[in-house]
C-alpha positions as CSV (number, residue, x, y, z in Angstrom):
1,M,38.6,-37.4,11.9
2,V,36.5,-38.7,14.7
3,W,33.1,-39.0,13.9
4,V,30.6,-38.2,16.5
5,L,26.6,-39.8,16.9
6,L,24.8,-37.2,18.6
7,L,21.5,-38.2,20.6
8,M,19.3,-36.0,21.7
9,A,16.2,-36.2,24.2
10,F,13.9,-33.1,24.6
11,L,12.4,-31.8,27.5
12,T,13.0,-35.0,29.7
13,T,13.1,-35.6,33.5
14,G,11.9,-39.2,35.3
15,V,12.1,-42.1,38.0
16,V,13.4,-45.1,36.9
17,Q,14.0,-49.0,38.5
18,C,16.7,-49.5,40.8
19,Q,17.4,-52.4,43.4
20,R,17.0,-50.2,46.5
21,S,19.0,-52.7,48.5
22,L,22.1,-51.5,46.7
23,L,21.7,-48.1,46.4
24,K,20.5,-47.3,50.0
25,D,23.0,-45.9,52.8
26,K,22.5,-46.4,56.6
27,K,20.1,-43.8,56.6
28,G,17.9,-45.6,54.1
29,L,18.7,-42.4,51.3
30,D,20.1,-43.2,47.9
31,P,23.7,-41.9,47.9
32,E,23.6,-40.8,44.1
33,V,21.0,-38.5,45.5
34,N,24.0,-36.3,46.6
35,M,26.5,-37.2,43.8
36,N,27.9,-35.2,40.6
37,I,28.1,-37.1,37.2
38,S,31.3,-37.9,37.6
39,E,31.2,-39.8,41.1
40,I,27.7,-41.7,39.8
41,I,29.3,-43.3,36.8
42,R,32.2,-44.3,39.6
43,Y,29.6,-45.6,42.2
44,W,28.8,-48.1,38.8
45,G,32.6,-49.1,38.3
46,Y,33.3,-47.4,35.3
47,P,35.9,-44.8,34.6
48,A,34.6,-41.2,34.3
49,E,36.3,-37.8,33.1
50,E,35.4,-34.3,33.5
51,H,36.1,-31.4,31.0
52,D,35.9,-28.1,30.5
53,V,34.8,-26.3,27.2
54,V,34.5,-22.7,26.9
55,T,32.2,-21.2,24.3
56,E,32.4,-18.4,22.1
57,D,31.0,-16.4,24.2
58,G,32.6,-17.5,27.2
59,Y,29.9,-20.0,29.0
60,I,32.0,-22.9,30.5
61,L,30.7,-26.1,29.9
62,S,31.4,-29.2,31.8
63,V,31.5,-32.4,29.5
64,N,32.0,-36.1,31.2
65,R,33.4,-38.7,29.6
66,I,32.7,-42.7,29.5
67,P,35.8,-43.8,27.7
68,H,35.1,-47.2,27.6
69,G,33.2,-50.4,29.2
70,L,33.7,-52.3,32.5
71,K,35.1,-55.5,29.6
72,N,36.4,-53.8,26.5
73,G,40.2,-52.3,26.8
74,E,40.9,-48.4,26.1
75,D,41.6,-49.0,22.4
76,P,40.4,-45.9,20.2
77,K,36.5,-46.1,19.7
78,P,33.8,-44.6,18.1
79,A,32.4,-41.5,20.0
80,V,29.3,-40.8,20.9
81,F,27.7,-37.3,22.3
82,L,24.6,-37.5,24.4
83,Q,22.8,-34.2,24.9
84,H,20.1,-33.7,27.8
85,G,17.2,-32.0,26.8
86,L,15.5,-28.8,28.0
87,L,15.0,-28.4,31.8
88,A,17.4,-31.5,32.3
89,A,21.2,-32.2,32.8
90,G,23.6,-34.5,31.6
91,S,23.0,-37.0,34.8
92,N,20.0,-37.9,33.4
93,W,21.8,-40.6,31.1
94,V,23.5,-42.0,33.8
95,T,20.7,-42.4,36.7
96,N,19.4,-46.0,35.7
97,L,21.0,-49.0,36.7
98,P,23.7,-49.7,34.0
99,N,21.8,-52.4,32.5
100,T,19.0,-49.5,31.5
101,S,21.2,-46.5,31.4
102,L,21.9,-45.7,27.6
103,A,25.4,-44.4,28.2
104,Y,26.6,-47.3,30.3
105,L,25.4,-49.8,27.7
106,L,26.8,-47.6,25.2
107,A,30.3,-47.7,26.7
108,D,30.0,-51.5,26.9
109,A,28.9,-51.7,23.0
110,G,32.1,-50.5,22.6
111,Y,31.6,-46.8,22.0
112,D,33.6,-43.9,23.7
113,V,31.3,-42.2,25.6
114,W,30.7,-38.3,26.0
115,I,27.8,-36.2,27.8
116,G,27.2,-32.7,27.4
117,N,25.8,-30.3,29.8
118,S,23.8,-26.8,28.5
119,R,24.7,-23.5,29.6
120,G,22.6,-22.8,32.7
121,S,22.1,-26.8,33.5
122,T,23.0,-27.8,36.9
123,W,27.1,-28.6,36.1
124,S,26.7,-25.4,33.2
125,R,26.6,-23.0,35.5
126,R,29.8,-20.9,34.9
127,H,31.2,-18.1,32.7
128,L,34.4,-15.9,32.4
129,T,32.9,-12.9,33.2
130,L,29.5,-13.6,34.2
131,S,27.6,-14.6,37.3
132,P,24.9,-16.3,37.3
133,D,23.6,-13.9,39.8
134,H,23.2,-11.7,36.9
135,N,20.7,-11.5,34.1
136,E,22.8,-11.3,31.3
137,F,24.3,-14.4,32.3
138,W,20.6,-16.0,31.2
139,Q,20.1,-14.4,27.8
140,F,20.0,-17.1,25.3
141,S,18.0,-19.8,24.4
142,Y,17.9,-23.1,22.6
143,D,19.4,-21.2,19.5
144,E,22.8,-19.9,21.3
145,M,22.5,-23.7,22.7
146,A,22.7,-24.9,19.4
147,K,24.6,-22.5,17.5
148,K,27.6,-21.8,20.3
149,D,27.4,-24.6,23.1
150,L,27.3,-27.7,20.3
151,P,29.8,-26.4,17.7
152,A,32.4,-25.8,21.3
153,V,31.9,-29.6,22.1
154,L,31.9,-31.2,19.1
155,A,34.7,-30.0,17.1
156,S,34.4,-32.9,14.6
157,K,31.9,-33.9,11.8
158,I,28.2,-35.1,13.0
159,K,27.9,-38.5,11.1
160,M,24.3,-39.4,12.0
161,F,21.8,-37.7,14.9
162,F,19.3,-40.0,16.7
163,G,16.6,-38.0,18.0
164,L,14.5,-39.4,20.9
165,A,11.0,-37.9,21.6
166,P,11.8,-34.6,20.2
167,V,10.1,-31.3,20.8
168,A,10.1,-28.7,17.7
169,T,6.9,-27.1,17.9
170,V,3.9,-27.5,20.8
171,A,1.1,-26.9,19.1
172,F,-1.2,-30.0,20.0
173,T,0.9,-30.6,22.9
174,A,-1.2,-31.2,25.9
175,S,1.4,-30.3,29.0
176,P,0.3,-28.1,31.3
177,M,3.9,-26.5,30.8
178,T,2.3,-25.1,27.3
179,K,-0.1,-23.1,29.3
180,L,2.3,-20.8,30.3
181,S,2.3,-19.6,26.3
182,I,-0.9,-17.4,27.4
183,F,0.4,-14.8,28.9
184,P,2.6,-11.9,28.0
185,D,6.2,-12.0,28.1
186,F,6.2,-9.6,31.0
187,L,4.2,-11.5,33.3
188,I,5.9,-14.8,32.5
189,W,9.5,-12.8,33.8
190,D,7.2,-11.7,36.6
191,L,6.5,-14.8,37.8
192,F,9.7,-16.5,37.4
193,G,11.9,-13.7,36.7
194,K,14.3,-13.2,33.7
195,R,17.1,-15.4,35.3
196,D,16.9,-19.6,35.1
197,F,13.9,-20.9,35.1
198,L,13.1,-24.1,37.3
199,P,17.3,-24.5,38.8
200,Q,17.9,-27.3,41.1
201,S,18.0,-25.7,44.2
202,A,18.5,-26.2,48.4
203,L,14.8,-26.3,48.4
204,I,14.4,-29.2,46.0
205,K,17.1,-31.0,47.5
206,W,15.8,-31.1,51.2
207,F,12.6,-31.9,49.9
208,A,13.7,-35.0,47.8
209,T,15.2,-36.5,50.8
210,N,13.4,-35.6,53.6
211,F,10.0,-36.1,51.9
212,C,10.1,-38.0,48.6
213,N,12.5,-40.5,50.3
214,K,9.7,-41.8,52.5
215,E,6.9,-44.5,51.4
216,P,4.5,-43.9,50.1
217,H,5.3,-40.1,49.3
218,S,7.7,-40.9,46.8
219,E,4.7,-41.5,44.3
220,L,2.6,-38.3,45.4
221,C,6.3,-36.7,44.6
222,G,6.6,-38.2,41.0
223,N,3.2,-37.3,40.4
224,I,4.0,-33.7,41.4
225,F,7.2,-33.1,39.5
226,F,7.3,-35.0,36.3
227,V,3.2,-34.4,35.6
228,L,4.9,-31.0,33.2
229,C,6.0,-34.8,30.8
230,G,3.2,-37.1,31.7
231,F,5.2,-40.6,33.1
232,D,3.7,-44.1,33.3
233,E,3.6,-45.3,36.3
234,M,3.7,-49.2,35.5
235,N,6.9,-48.5,33.2
236,L,8.7,-46.7,36.1
237,N,10.1,-47.1,39.7
238,M,8.9,-44.6,41.9
239,T,10.8,-45.3,44.5
240,R,13.8,-44.1,42.7
241,T,12.0,-40.5,42.9
242,P,14.4,-38.6,45.3
243,V,17.8,-39.1,43.3
244,Y,15.8,-38.1,40.2
245,I,14.1,-34.6,41.8
246,S,17.8,-34.1,43.0
247,H,19.1,-33.7,39.8
248,C,16.0,-32.5,37.5
249,P,14.6,-30.0,37.1
250,A,18.0,-28.8,36.2
251,G,17.4,-25.1,34.7
252,T,17.6,-23.0,32.0
253,S,17.0,-19.5,30.7
254,S,13.2,-17.9,30.8
255,T,14.3,-17.1,27.8
256,P,11.2,-18.2,24.5
257,P,13.8,-21.1,22.4
258,L,13.9,-20.8,18.8
259,Y,13.7,-23.8,16.7
260,N,15.1,-23.6,13.3
261,I,15.9,-27.1,11.6
262,Q,15.1,-27.2,8.4
263,D,19.0,-26.6,7.6
264,M,19.8,-29.8,8.8
265,K,21.3,-32.1,6.9
266,V,22.9,-34.9,8.6
267,P,21.4,-38.1,8.4
268,T,18.6,-38.7,11.0
269,A,16.7,-41.1,13.5
270,L,13.6,-40.1,15.2
271,W,12.0,-42.2,17.8
272,S,8.4,-40.7,19.2
273,G,5.3,-42.1,21.1
274,G,1.5,-42.3,21.1
275,H,1.1,-41.2,24.3
276,D,3.9,-38.1,24.7
277,T,2.0,-35.7,26.0
278,L,4.7,-32.9,25.2
279,A,6.1,-34.6,21.7
280,D,2.8,-35.2,20.7
281,P,2.4,-37.5,17.8
282,K,0.5,-34.5,15.3
283,D,3.3,-32.2,16.6
284,V,5.9,-35.2,15.3
285,A,4.0,-35.2,12.3
286,V,4.9,-32.2,11.5
287,L,8.4,-32.5,12.0
288,L,8.8,-35.3,10.3
289,T,8.1,-33.4,6.8
290,Q,10.7,-30.8,7.8
291,V,13.6,-32.8,8.6
292,S,15.5,-32.6,5.3
293,N,17.3,-36.4,5.4
294,L,14.9,-38.5,7.8
295,V,16.8,-42.2,7.6
296,Y,14.4,-43.6,9.9
297,H,11.6,-43.1,12.2
298,R,9.7,-45.7,14.8
299,H,6.9,-44.6,16.6
300,I,6.1,-46.6,19.7
301,E,2.3,-46.2,20.4
302,H,2.4,-47.2,24.3
303,W,5.2,-45.1,25.4
304,E,4.8,-41.5,27.0
305,H,8.1,-38.9,27.5
306,L,9.8,-40.2,30.2
307,D,10.2,-43.5,28.6
308,F,12.7,-42.7,26.0
309,I,15.1,-42.6,28.9
310,W,13.5,-44.2,31.8
311,G,11.2,-46.9,30.4
312,L,12.0,-50.1,32.6
313,D,11.8,-51.8,28.5
314,A,13.7,-49.0,26.9
315,P,16.6,-51.3,26.6
316,Q,14.5,-53.8,24.9
317,E,12.3,-51.4,22.9
318,M,14.6,-49.0,21.6
319,Y,18.3,-48.8,22.7
320,S,19.4,-52.2,21.3
321,E,17.7,-50.8,18.4
322,I,20.1,-47.5,18.2
323,I,23.0,-49.7,18.9
324,K,22.5,-52.1,15.9
325,L,21.4,-48.8,14.1
326,M,24.8,-47.6,14.2
327,S,26.4,-51.0,13.7
328,Q,24.8,-51.0,10.2
329,Q,25.1,-47.2,9.2
330,D,28.9,-48.4,10.0
331,L,29.2,-45.1,12.6
332,V,33.0,-45.6,13.3
C-alpha cells in the first residue's frame, strides 16, 4: 500500500524572495505570472504531471505531480500530498525559488510530490453537469472539501498529517477577515454573492501586471492584498508581489466553512507562529487540546501567517525539520 503524507496550510497567500534577473522577461514581467502550475514546475527544470480527479458529487479536481527531483531517479518513492488553504491554490507550493519552495525541496529529498487543488479554486472550477456561473456549483464548504475532495484524491492510507499554521477557530484572531462575521448571512451574500468568494479574475491579473509590477508599487500592493493574513516584510521579498497576486486569491465558496477535527485519529504534527493574525496562538492552544493524536508541536515565536510557506527562513526554520521528522517516523 502506498502511504501518503498530508501537509496543509490554511488561508495562505504571500510574496517571496527571487533573483529578479532570472525571472524577468524582456518587458520586465515575471513569466510565472501567466503560467499554470505545471508550467511553473517545468520552468525550473522539474518533471511535471497533471491529472483530473472526479469527486462523488461531480467536481473535477486538478491534481499536479512532481514525480522526482532534479538528481534522483524514477524509482518508487514515498508519496507526499500538499494541500493548500482557503482562498489559495496548489500553485502556492511552487512559487518560491526551488531552494525555498517546499514542493521542490521534498522532490529533491526523494519524495513523490502530489499537489491538490480544492473545488472552486483557480484550477478546479469544473463539474460534470454544473457551471461556475450556477449558484449550485458554489454550495459547498470545508466540510465537502474534507469529506469528498480529499477521499477522491487520496485512495490510500494517510500515515501522518503535518499542519502548518492551522486555523480551526477564530475567537482570538486579529485578521480583518473575521470582521465579516458580525454581518448577517443575507448581507454577506448581497456583498459577495452566493458563488465564488475572492476569485482570481482578469481585473486582479491586470492590476498585478500593470501596477504591482512597477516600483515602488509592489510594496503597496503587498500591503493591500495580504493585509488579511498579516506578513513580515523583512522575511518576504516584495518584488515578487505580481506573481503571487496573479495566483492568489484563488477563490472559494461564500458558504461558511465547517470544521470537525475531534475524530481525526492520524498522527499529527503542528507548527504555529507567535505573530500569526489568522491562526492566533490562543486559538491554536484550543486546537491542541482537541487533536487526539498530537505527536509534535513547535511554536515559532517571530513568525506570521505567510512565513509558513513563503518566509525567507522557512527552509531552515521548518522545511528541513519536516523532512527530518518524516525520515524519523519511517514514512515510507
